[in-house]
C-alpha positions in Angstrom: 44.9 -88.0 -34.2 43.6 -85.9 -36.2 42.3 -83.7 -33.4 46.0 -83.6 -31.9 47.4 -82.5 -35.2 44.6 -79.6 -35.1 45.0 -78.3 -31.6 48.7 -78.7 -31.9 48.6 -76.9 -34.9 46.3 -74.1 -33.4 49.5 -73.6 -30.9 51.7 -73.1 -33.5 49.7 -70.8 -35.4 49.5 -68.6 -31.9 53.2 -68.7 -31.4 54.4 -67.8 -35.2 51.7 -64.8 -34.9 53.5 -63.8 -31.3 57.0 -64.4 -33.0 56.1 -62.2 -36.3 54.7 -59.4 -34.1 58.0 -59.6 -32.0 60.3 -59.6 -35.1 58.5 -56.8 -36.3 60.3 -54.8 -33.5 63.4 -54.7 -35.4 61.8 -51.4 -37.2 62.2 -49.6 -33.8 65.8 -50.0 -33.7 68.0 -51.7 -31.3 66.9 -50.5 -28.1 63.3 -51.7 -28.5 64.0 -54.7 -30.4 66.7 -55.7 -27.3 64.4 -54.7 -24.9 61.6 -57.1 -26.0 64.0 -59.6 -26.3 65.7 -59.5 -23.1 61.9 -59.1 -21.6 60.6 -62.6 -22.4 63.3 -64.0 -20.1 61.9 -62.0 -17.1 58.4 -63.1 -17.9 57.0 -64.3 -14.6 59.4 -63.1 -12.1 59.6 -63.5 -9.4 57.1 -66.5 -9.3 59.4 -68.0 -12.0 63.0 -68.0 -12.2 65.1 -66.1 -15.0 63.8 -67.3 -18.5 61.5 -69.8 -16.5 58.6 -69.0 -18.9 60.3 -69.4 -22.1 61.7 -72.7 -21.0 58.0 -73.9 -19.9 57.1 -72.6 -23.4 59.9 -74.4 -25.4 58.8 -77.6 -23.5 55.4 -77.1 -24.5 56.4 -76.4 -28.2 58.7 -79.3 -28.4 56.0 -81.8 -26.7 53.8 -79.9 -29.5 55.8 -80.7 -32.5 56.3 -84.2 -31.6 52.6 -84.8 -31.2 52.0 -83.0 -34.3 54.7 -84.9 -36.3 53.4 -88.3 -34.7 49.9 -88.0 -35.5 50.9 -86.7 -39.0 52.7 -89.8 -39.8 50.6 -92.1 -38.0 47.4 -90.9 -40.1 49.7 -91.1 -43.5 50.7 -94.6 -42.3 47.0 -95.6 -41.4 45.9 -94.2 -45.0 49.0 -95.8 -46.7 48.4 -99.5 -45.0 44.8 -99.3 -45.5 45.1 -100.7 -49.4 47.8 -103.3 -50.1 47.6 -101.7 -53.8 47.7 -98.1 -55.5 44.7 -96.8 -56.6 44.2 -96.7 -60.5 43.3 -93.2 -60.2 45.2 -91.0 -58.1 43.6 -88.1 -56.5 43.0 -84.8 -58.6 46.3 -82.6 -59.0 45.6 -80.0 -56.8 44.7 -82.0 -53.7 47.9 -84.6 -54.5 49.8 -81.7 -54.2 48.5 -80.0 -51.1 49.1 -83.4 -49.6 52.5 -83.8 -50.8 53.5 -80.1 -49.4 51.9 -80.6 -46.3 54.0 -83.9 -46.0 57.3 -83.2 -46.9 56.8 -79.5 -46.1 56.4 -80.6 -42.6 59.5 -82.5 -42.5 61.6 -79.4 -44.1 60.0 -77.2 -41.5 61.6 -79.3 -38.6 64.9 -79.2 -40.2 64.7 -75.4 -40.5 63.3 -74.7 -36.7 66.2 -76.9 -35.7 68.3 -74.6 -37.3 66.8 -71.6 -36.7 66.8 -72.2 -33.0 70.8 -72.9 -33.1 71.0 -69.8 -35.3 69.3 -67.4 -32.9 68.7 -68.9 -29.6 71.3 -71.7 -28.2 74.4 -71.6 -30.2 73.7 -67.7 -31.7 75.5 -68.5 -34.5 77.3 -65.6 -36.3 77.3 -66.0 -40.2 78.6 -62.9 -41.3 82.5 -62.7 -41.7 82.5 -58.9 -41.7 81.0 -58.5 -38.4 82.9 -59.4 -35.1 81.4 -61.5 -32.4 82.8 -58.7 -30.1 80.5 -56.3 -32.1 77.2 -58.3 -31.8 77.7 -59.4 -28.2 74.5 -59.9 -26.3 72.5 -57.8 -28.7 69.9 -59.9 -30.4 69.2 -57.1 -32.8 73.1 -57.1 -33.8 72.5 -61.1 -34.4 69.5 -60.5 -36.6 71.0 -57.6 -38.8 74.4 -59.4 -39.4 72.5 -62.8 -40.1 70.2 -61.0 -42.8 73.4 -58.7 -44.1 74.0 -62.2 -45.6 72.4 -62.4 -48.8 71.9 -66.6 -49.0 70.9 -66.4 -45.3 67.8 -64.5 -46.4 67.2 -66.2 -49.2 67.3 -69.3 -47.2 65.1 -67.9 -44.5 62.5 -66.6 -47.6 62.3 -70.3 -49.0 61.3 -71.4 -45.5 58.8 -68.9 -45.3 57.3 -70.2 -48.4 57.0 -73.8 -46.8 55.8 -72.2 -43.6 52.9 -70.2 -45.8 51.9 -73.3 -47.9 51.8 -75.4 -44.7 49.7 -72.8 -42.8 47.3 -72.4 -45.7 46.5 -75.6 -45.6 46.8 -76.5 -42.1 44.4 -73.7 -41.0 42.0 -74.9 -43.2 42.3 -78.4 -42.2 42.0 -77.6 -38.6 38.5 -75.7 -39.2 37.3 -78.9 -40.8 38.6 -81.2 -37.7 37.2 -79.0 -35.0 33.5 -79.1 -36.9 33.7 -75.6 -37.5 32.8 -76.0 -41.0 29.8 -77.7 -41.5 27.9 -75.3 -44.1 29.4 -74.4 -47.7 29.8 -71.0 -46.4 31.8 -71.9 -43.2 34.1 -73.8 -45.4 34.7 -71.1 -47.5 35.5 -68.7 -44.8 37.6 -71.4 -43.5 39.7 -71.1 -46.9 39.8 -67.3 -46.7 41.1 -67.6 -43.1 43.7 -70.1 -43.9 45.1 -67.7 -46.9 44.9 -64.6 -44.6 46.9 -66.2 -41.9 49.3 -67.8 -44.5 49.9 -64.5 -46.2 50.1 -62.3 -42.8 52.8 -64.5 -41.3 54.7 -64.7 -44.4 54.7 -61.2 -45.4 55.2 -60.4 -41.9 58.2 -62.7 -41.1 59.6 -61.5 -44.6 59.7 -57.8 -44.3 62.8 -57.6 -41.8 65.1 -59.9 -43.7 64.3 -57.9 -46.6 64.7 -54.4 -45.0 67.8 -55.5 -43.6 69.2 -57.2 -47.0 68.7 -54.0 -48.7 70.0 -51.5 -46.1 67.0 -50.0 -44.8 67.6 -51.5 -41.5 71.1 -51.2 -40.2 
């Protein structure tokens, strides 16, 4: 179960890094961002049908989410049921806080991802009453800009990024341990630095477009 969690988590890290890179194309303007977004639907043609690659990738991600969540709750249940009574001395504050963050932060992230997919992919929800659906049309760029012009949407996404960063920080470190790549004190320190670096890069990279849109630098 730990290996399943580590491998599916590694796939998520790769995905969020790719997704973050794509989001940063918003700074190149509407044509560049829309071309990138629409190009994702033609990957693999003509071997694959239109959007075929995206659907394969989505199915893999959904299965990975299920496997990741199942392994997490299985391990939590296993640890919880290993002792019928609670220990008199609980884990140190930092360790206990990380455990709770990973557990409930993961639940929050699943809820956020559900909304995120509905917002920008499946339902394409326009949350900006000042921008008409006709103006947005079929442009992913216009949908993104219109969405993050709404302050509470930006604040909501930034709060979700805090949860993403915390989950990545501990998750990367934990995955390195599980995969057996941190057998020495030096390697463990490197794994902690790697977790911190991935969390910072992803959180800041995802936060830049919403912030620049909200403050009017990207229109």
